[in-house]
N, C-alpha and C positions, 0 to 999 in steps of 0.2 A: 744595310743587305735589299735583297734586290721584294721584295715583294710581289709587287708589280711578274714580274720573274718567275717566279714560285708560284703563282696564281696559272700565269698562260701557263704555265710545263704542268701542274697540276689539269688539265682541259685540253691533251693531250692522248691518257690514256684515259678511258670511262673502267679503268678496276685497278686498284694500286692494292698489292701485299705491305704493310706496316706491319718490320721488323725493330724486335724492343730488345732489353737485355736479354741474355744466352736465346739470342736465338728466334725465343719464345717470334711467332706470325700469326696475323690476321687478318682476313680479307672484306679493303669496304672499296662502295665508292666513289668515283673523286665526290658528288656528290653530298658523300657522307661526311667528306673533311674540315671541316666550320674554319675561316678564320678573321677573327677578329681584330680591331687594334683601335686602338684609346689616343690618350696624346700620352701616355709610360708609352707604353708597350705593344706588344704584337703576340698572339695569343692563338692557341689549334685548335683547335674538339673534336673529336669522336668517339664514335660508343665501338667498342664492343667487349666478350662476354662476361666481359670482369663486371663492367657497368659503368657506364658514362664520365672523361677523364676531360681536362682545359689545359693543356699549360701555355708556358711563359715559355717564347721561340728567342732565344737568346739567338742564333747565325742559322745561315740558309747552304746548304753546298750544293757544287751540280758537278754528281762524276758521271759523264754521260745521259745515260737513261733513268739514274736515280737520280734520289735525292735526299743527302742528311738531315738532318733537320737538328738540331745543338737543340738539346729546352730544361728546362728546371720547373716544380715544382712550385708552391708558397713559398716565400719567401727564399728564392733562391735554390731553397729543396732536396733531391731528389734528382740531381742531373743529371742528363742519361745521352747518349746521342741512336733519337730513328727514326731506320730508313726509309725509303718511302719503294717500295722497287713496280715497276709494272707489271698487273697482270693479263695473258691475255683471257677472254673472255672464255670458257666452254664456249658456246656451240664456232665459235671462228679456231677455238684452240682440234673443235672436234672436226672442221672443212677440212683445217690443211692439213693435219695428220689422215684422213681417207683423200686428200691427191697428192701422198704424197707414196702413200697407200698404190696410189692407181698409178700413180710413175714409173714405181720394181714393178709392180703386175706386166705393168707394159714390156719393163727389160726384161722379166723373164719368157715376158711374149716373146719377146722374137729372137732371146737364147736361143727356146724355144723352135723356129723354125728354123735358123742357121742347121736345128739336126737332123730335120727334116725332109726329109731330098721336097722337090716338087709342092712346098702346101705354105698355104701362103693365112695370114691370120684373120677368121671370120668375127671371134670376139672375143675383150676382155672383160673383164670386170670383180669387183669381192664378191664371199664366199657372201658375208651380212653387209648390214648399212658398218664402211668404216674398217669391215672384218679382216683378220690377219694370211690373209690364202684366197691366193689369185686361185678364179677358175678361168680358165686359156684353152679356149676353142678357136681348134686347126680346120684346113678342107684343102685336097687334091683338088686335079683338074679335072676326079673322076667324079668329083663332089662326094669323098670320103670322109668323112669329122670323124679328129683324133683332139681328145679331151685333155689335157697335160692341170694341174693343180700344185702349186708352188705354193712355199713358204713366206712373203715380204718381208719380213720381221724380225726373219729369225731367233724368233722366241720360241715358236711350238713343239710340242715334245713330238717323241718324231711315231711317242701311240695316240695321239692326236689327230699328227698329219697321217694315221693311216687311220682313224678311224670318220674324220673328215674324207676321204678319197671312198670308201665302201660307200658313205652314205649319199655324195655324190653322185657317183659311179649307180647306183638304186638310181636316184633318183629320167637319168640322160636314160638310164632304159628303159623306160616305162614313157619316153615321147613317138611320139607318133612315128617318129628315122629315127629309131634307142641306139646310142654309139656305145657300143657292151665294152672298148679296150677305152684303158685313162694310163698314164703315165705319170708316178708320182717324182716329181719331183724335189731333190736333197743334196745339202750342204753334208763335207764327207762325213765327218765329224757324225751326221744324223743319220751316215746310212749303214754301220754293222749291223746296232741295233732293227734297225728299221727292218732291213732283210731277213732279220732273227723273226722278228714276231710277224712280217709277211709270209715264214715257210711252215708260220704254225697256222692259217686259216686255211680250208675249203678248199677240192682245185677248184673248184668253181668259182672262190671269191680268188685264188691267184692268176687264174687262166687269164679272166678279167684285169688281172692289176698286172702292171711293171713300172719298176724300181730305176732313174737312173739320179746318178750322182754327177753332181757343179764342178768343174774340171778350171780353178782359175789357180791354175801355175803361168799362161799367159796369153800375155796382154788381151786379149780375144775368147769370154769361156766361152765349154764346149760342156759339153751333154754329154758326161758319159753311158751309156746301157748297160745294168747286168743282171747278165743268167738268176732267173730267182732258187735259190736256195730250198734242199730239198730237207728232209725232217731230219734224216741220216748227217746233214753239212753240221747241224747244231752240237752235236757232241766233239766234234772231232777239236772244239779249245783245251786242252790241259785245262784242266780246275786249283783253286789257289788248292796251300798249304788251308788245311784244315786240324785245328788242334781243337781240342774237348779243352777249355776252359776250366781251372780247381774248381772246386764246391764254393761256393760263395757264403764265406764267410763273414756277414756285417760287424759293423762296431758299437762301440759303450751306448752311442751317443743315435747311431737308427732302430738298435734296438729300445729305450726308450720311447724314441719318437710313434717307435710301434707300436708301444703299448698303448699306448693314448685312443686306441680304436683298434686294435688288433687283428679284425672281423675284415673291416676296409682298407686298410693302412698295410702297402705290398711295399718289398725294397725293393729295386733293378740299382745289381751291381755294373754299373754301366762305366769309362773314361776314365777309370783307377779313383772311383769314386761312387756311392751309394745317393743315386731317388730315389724320395719315399713321395710316394701318390695314391692316394686319397681315390677310391672305385677308377683307380686310371688317372686321375688332373694330379702331375707336382709339385707338391707346392715345399716340399725344402730337398735341399741337400747339400750331401756328408763327403769330408772328401781331409785324406788324411796331409797334412804340409809339417815335412822337414819333423818326420812321427810325429807329429801332433796332431790330432781328431776339429776338423774347422768345421761347423757350418750353417748352411742360410736360407731362411725361408719367405714362403709369402709367396703369392698363386699369383700375379700380375711379371711382366721382364719390369715391371720399372719398380717392383713394392718385393725389393730385395733384402730384407734384415738381416741381420750376422747374430746369430743363437747364440745367449751367456744365460748364465745365469740373473742377468737382474729384467732379458726377453722372455723367458722360458715363459713366463705366465702366458705376455700376448703370445706366442707360441702355441699352449691351451686352449687362448681363448681363437682361434685361427681352426683348433680341428674341431669346437661343440657349433664354427661360425660352419663348421664343410659337414658338420651329422646332424645337425638343421637345415640345411639350401640340396645338396648333393647325397639327396635321400627321395626315393615314390614317393613317401609320404609327404612331403613340402606343400606347403603348405605355397610358396610365392616359387612356380613354377618359369618365372619369367629372371630370375635371378642368373648370375653369373654363372654361379654356379651349378650351380644347374643348368646350364644347359653348354657350357664353357669340354669343352674334347671326349663329346660321344661316344666316339669311336672307340677311345681308351675307356670311358665304362665300361662299353660294351664286351670289350677286348678282358681286362680284367674278372668280370665277371667268367669269363669262358675259361680264362685263367686256371677259375682255383676249380672250376669245375668243367669241365671239356665235356662230359659227357651226356650236362642236361640239351648235349646242339646232338649229339650222340653218341649211340648206350657205347656204342665199340673204341670207340677210341682212347686211345691215349697217350697227353702232352707231351714234345717233348723242351726239357732244361731250359733248351739255348735254341734265341733260332733269329738273334740280331746278326748271324755270320752270313745272316742269308740277303744279300741287299743287288739291288738293280742299279743302283745308282749311293753313292755319299748319301742323301739323309734318305732312302727306301727301302724299310725293312721290312718279312711279312709278319702278319698280323700276327700267326698262328701256326704253328710243324704238331703235322702227331703221326701214331702212325697206331694202323687197327689193327682187329685182334688178332687176323687174316696176315698180318704183316708187309700189308704194303701200306705206303705214306701218307700222308693225306694233307696239301696245304691251302689256309687256312684264310681266309681272303675275307673283311669283315666292316661293309660301313655303316650308316644310321642315316647318311641323307643321297636321294639321288645321285649320283657320276657315273658318268658318260664311258672313263676309261674303267671304269673297275675293273672287267674283263681281261683290259692289257695288262693289264696289272700284273694280276694274277696268272698268266703264261708268260710273261717274267720273269716273277717269283717259283715258280712249276720248273724252269726250264734249268732255272740255276740249282733245285736242287734238285729236278731228276739228272744234273750230270755228274754231280756227283755221287749219286742212285747208284750210276754205270761203270763208273768207275770203282769204283767198293773203295771210296774216301768213309760215308758213311758208315759202312758194315765196319770198315777196321776202327775207327774214332767207337766204335759201341755207343749211339749215342743214346738205346735205348737198355741198353745192360744188356740182357745176354738174351732177350728177341729180337729173331731175326729177324733181316732186310726184304720184305721177297724181291725175286726175279720177277718184276713189270712193274708198269710206267706208275712217276704218283698221281692223287686222282687231287684234280683244283671240286673247295666246297668253296662258295658264293653263296657270301652270309649278308640278311639284313632285315629289319621291320619288312614288312607284306609293304607298307606302301614309299618305300624308301629306295626298290631299284625304277634305276632308268628307266625311261617312257620308252628307249635303244634297246635297252639289258635285249631283251626277247628277240631284233632283228640279228646284232652282235655275238652272241649264243653260239649262234644257228652255223655262224660263219667259218663259226672254228674247226679249224678238220676236229674230222669224225673219233679218229686216233687216241685226241685228248678227251677225257674224261671229266668230264665239268656240269656237278651238282648247281642247283638253285635253292636254296633255307633261306625260307620264309618262318619271318618271327612274328610273335603274335605282337603290338600292337604297345604294349603294355612290358616290352619286356626289359627296363631296371625295374620292376615288384619280379618277375621271376619268366625263365626263358621261361619259350614255352615254340613247339615247329606250327604250323600250322599244317604244312605243305613243304611236298617236294621235290624238284624235277632234275629229269639226267635228261639230257643233250645229250648225249652220243650210243648213237643206236646197243654197243656193246657192254654199257651200261651197266650194272648186278644192280638188283631189290636193295633200299636199307630195312 
């Protein structure tokens, strides 16, 4: 066994990842790994989150940069193989990521220069330290400056990209030598949703921002500039077929679980089964398998237990814990059951009585079919007494993209309203849907609106009626609207 080679190898990296059985890993510095030698054996020792360990080292194998350790406990028991994998220090990793992103930003700048005649690169930077967006400034022979923003990680959503572009453009407009025109570089897969969001901005912001897509079909990529969508272009898409789901009939198991706390537990029929939620927190799932009901319960992803006659008592105990900790009266507001899924908690309260938000509203029985993406859904969809549809977006903590998410949901509803699909489906029974655009309600606790919300709300087209509902901070105890603000000059008083 090459002990000296092992020691030399350990000194190469300052940090290691110790991988044990079942893939569980723990970070260690090289100084935290102890090697001791006596007359009979070599021992390796270290401290992890379960305590102090000392193993007999039977063999060492080197596989590239990794080290495989054949170890055993006292008397040769618990024999297993541990792996040591070199771990890049966080500071070094962050520096490498930032360098890679700066290189990608430089590539984006060179792409932009090729697309604008007689320009050269003035400055290239990241939007923030190690940021995901490139801020590029080009200049012409007449010293006219052009601003370009680009995603250098391919991970920024179209709404995040647009929000960042608006904020940077606003900052550039306040300079001593202001820049009012900014180009957003977009990959093709994000082009259409980005252009749709752009169409819903005010004329001021639509004129300041333009969009160009990256065409990578040839060996050398080029930018293709696109005209701005008009609002009327948003309705050209043919809406997907809308079918009213059958009346939900919950099974015997779901009804039995709901009976444990009927005022707080609701059941949503999703994906061929029932999801049981306690004040918005999913804690049980019921499905029919081969004609028989099967159920699981637990609040964490790794805490799923089959529901049987023997485990029913554990289910009841879980519900009692939910009653104790997921309550405005709880004595422990740091408990995970209290802090988890706060937006769903707010939604569950309003689903039971939407008039607490607005006395003129009637809630739609469905909303999961209106999506802006695979995983995103409208929080609530309602109709006012005058027949106007209302898209309701809820937040319990600050979210800069709140208003842009709501705009996408609004468009998905509005395109179906304009096509007559919703009227044909009798979504609200015999109540007629008015031939007027839907309204957006954005509701959150008063201190949970993002600091830039007001700025973004005023950047939206005045033709879209947007309302801000500020709720009392003790909304878990009782929903109280403390303020209503309309950002459209055409809005009607509530």
